[in-house]
N, C-alpha and C positions, 0 to 999 in steps of 0.2 A: 622589668627588673632582672630578667634572665638573659639580657643581651651581653655578648662578649665585649661590647663597648657600651658601658652603662651610660645612659643619657645624663647630662649635667643637671637637668631638671625635667620633670614631667608635669605638664599642665593639662588638667582634664576640665572640659567645659560641660557642665550639666545643663542641657538646653531645656530647662523647664520640665524635667521628668517628675512624675508623681508617685514613684514606687520606692523612694528612699535610696536611689542609686548614689547620690552625692554623699549621704551619711555613711553608706556602706564602704565607699572608697576611703573616706576619711578615717574610719576605724580600722580598716585592714591595710591601708597603704598611707600611713601618716606623712611619709616623705613626699607625697603628691600634693600639688597645689590644686584645689578644687574650686572652680568658679561656677556659681549658680546664677543663671540668667533666666528671664522670662523666655518662653519658647519663641525663637525667631528664625529657626531653620539652620541648616548646616553651614551656610556661608557666613552668617553672622556669628555663629559659634566659633568657627575656625578663626575668623578675623579677631574675635575677642581673645582667643588663646594666643594668637601671634602678638597682639599688642601687649599682653602681660608677660610674655616670655622675655628672657634676658640674653639668651645665647645668640651667637652670630649665625648659627644655622638652625633652621626649623625643619623638623620631620613631622609630617602629618600621619596620623593613624585613625582610621574610621571605625565605625561600629561593626562593619562586616569584614574586617581584616584581622589576621593574627600574624605577628612577626616571627620569622625564623631567627634563631639566636644571633646570626651574623648580619642581620638587616641594617642596623644603625651603623655598624662598622663599615659595611660595604658602601653605603651612601656617603659617609664622611670620607672614605678612602677615594671614591670616585672624584669628589670635589678637589681633593689634594692632588690626584694624578692629572687632572685637567683643570688647572687654575683659571683658565679662561671661562670655564663653565660657571654659571650662576645658579644652576639647578641640576639635580641628578635624579635619574629614574632607573628602574630595573624591572625584572619580570616576576611573575607570581604563579602559584598553583591555583587553578580555578576549580571550585567544587560547587555544583548545584545540587543541593539536598532535595529539591523538589522533583528534579528529573533524573537524578543519578549520574549526570554527565560530569566528567572530571578530565581536566587537561593538566598534565604535569608542568607545562609552561605554555604561555600564550604565544610567544614570539614564533615558535616553530609548529605548534599544534593548531592554531587558529588560522584558517585560510585568509581572513581579512588582515592579518598581521604580516603576511608574507611580503607585502610591499615594502616593509622595512628595509629589505635587502637592496632595494632600488633607490633609496634616498642617498644622495651624495653626502658623504661625511667630510668634515675638515681634516680629521686624522683619526686613527684607530690605535688602540692598545689592547691586544688580546680580544676579549669579547665585548669591549666597551668602545663606543664611538662618540666623537664630539661633532655636534651638528650646529649649523648656523641657520640662515633663513630658509634653507631647503626643508627643514623640519616643519616650519610654518606652512609652506605650500602643501606638504603631505597631510598635515592635520586638517586642512580645509576639506578634505575628502572624508574625514571621520577621525575619531580619536585613536591614538596609538600609544599613549602614555598612561601610566596607571599608578594608583595608590599601592603602598605608601611611597613617598618621595621626599626629597629634601630641597631646600632653597635657602640661599643667603637671606637672612631676615631683612637686610636693608633693601634688597631687590624686591622682596615681597611687599614691603611697605611703599616703595616707589611706584609699584604697579597697582597700589591700592587694594591688594588682596582679592578675595572673591567678591563677585557682584551679588549683593543681597537679593536682587530681584530675579536672579537666574537660579532655577531649581531643577534638579535631576541631571543637568549637564553642566553644572557650575565648574567642575574640574576641567572639562574640555574648553570652556570659555577662558579660564585662566591659563591653561597650557598654551592656547593660541596666542595670548598676549605675551607670555614669556618667550615663546619661540620667535615672535616677531621682534622682540626687543633685545634679547641677549642670547649668547650661546648656551647650550645645555648638553649634558652627557647622558647617554643611555647605554645600559649594560644588559646583556642577555642572562645574567646571573639571577637565579630565583631566590627571592628574599622573603616571601610571605605567602600566606594562604588567603585567597579571596573566596568568601563563602556566601552563596545565594540561598536564602531561606524563604521560599515562596516568592513574594514580590518585594524586593528591596526598593529603596527610594528611587534609584536611577532607572527602574523599569516601570515606574508607575504611570498612570494615565496623565497626559499633559506633556509628556516628554517631547513630542513633535513640535508643539507650540514653543517650547523653550529652545529647541534646536533652531527654529526659524528666527527667534529673537537674537540668538548668538550670530547667526549668519548675517542678519541685517546690520548688526553692529560692526561686524568685520567688513562688510561692504563699505560702510561709512569710513572706517579706519583706512581702508586700502585705496579708496577713490580720491583723486584720479591718478595718484602716483604709481600704482601697481595694477595696471589693466589686466594682466594675466590672472592675478588672484581674483579680481572683480568678476571676470568672466566665469571662473570656476564657481564662485559663490552664487552668481546669478543663475547658473545652470542648476545648482543644487536647490535653490529656493524655488525655481520654476517647477522642479519635479514635485516638491511638496504641494504647490498650488494645483498641479495636475492631479495628484492623488486625492486631494480634497475635492476636486471636481468630480472624480470618479465616484466618491462617496455620495456627493450631492445628486449625481445622476441616478445612482441606485435607489435613492430616496425620492426619486421623481421630482426633484427641485431643479428643473432644467435651467431656469434663469440664473440661479446661484451657480450651477455647474458651468454655464457659459461665461459668467463673470470671472470665475476662478481660472478657467482656461484662457481667458483674455489676459489676465495677469501673468499666467505662465508664458504666453506668447510674447508679451512685452519684455519679459525677463530673458527669454531664450527663444527667439523667433525661428530657429532652425529645426524645431520639433514639428515635423510634417503632420503627425497625428493630431497635435493640438490645433494646428491651423485648419485641418480638415474638420475637426469638431466645431470650430467656430463658425464655419460656413454651413455645416449641416444642421446645427442646432439653432442658428440665428432666428429663423421665423418663429419657432415655438418659444424661444427665450424672450423674443420681443413681445409676443402675445401675453406671456406670463407677467412681464414687467408692466404692460399696460393694465392688466387686471389688478395687479398689486397696487399700482398708482391710483386706480379708480377706487379701490377699497379704502386706501388711506384717505382719499378725498372725502368719501362718505363718512368715515369715522370722524374726521375733523369737523365736518358739518354737524354731525350729531353732538359732538362735545360742545361746539359753539352754541347750538340751539339750547342746550341744557343751561 
């Protein structure tokens, strides 16, 4: 409500909270439309809000972000300056209350974001750049786009919004699909505060499994038309399998470690470390698998006799 460009409407989705949040919003901000739903996760909540909204442009605001006064105005302006773009993104201040780390902006302060400067842009106007498919290729290596952001509602609905079964990295999944389908604009202007309090949802356990789910879906979407992207994705997925194999080895599960490294080798056969492990661990892994098979056979016979 303190924006220099006041939103035409504000839709808040109360995702099954039990602390009276929805009622508090209704009493303090009666101009806000509050939707109360059974708890279904962030993706379902955002999709529900988008379905109920009436405007041509959606701006998403999460529980761990606060807007600077010019945020909405900046996102709307970017879409007007770059009419080809169907989505708009900007930068934010990062504050981790648990560690005390603070970055005044992500794009120049975070080393992992420095590769933004190497992504070919279609055109540039000041600190804002219009991207095509090149942004999709860059996002395959990891997310570079952030909340809050804006998208034309029609484009959001055509892409079917957020995937309900993707959690912790549902933003990255949707950004990949946007970048693959339509042009987008990205500005270095800081428009919000991103606040980490202990363990936010996107840092929770299970994130790696969700990453792999997104990568597998991207492989299916890119194969066989875009072999360059498929190779990048297979290499990333192979590294996840390799790391899982390292963990299995530490736990003395050599058979599992060998199988995971075999998966890694099939995805990316040029990793000589993985190939070496397959040869070195093969005898012990084979012996473990024989013992496991024998144990399953004994268990099956025991159940049958009962």
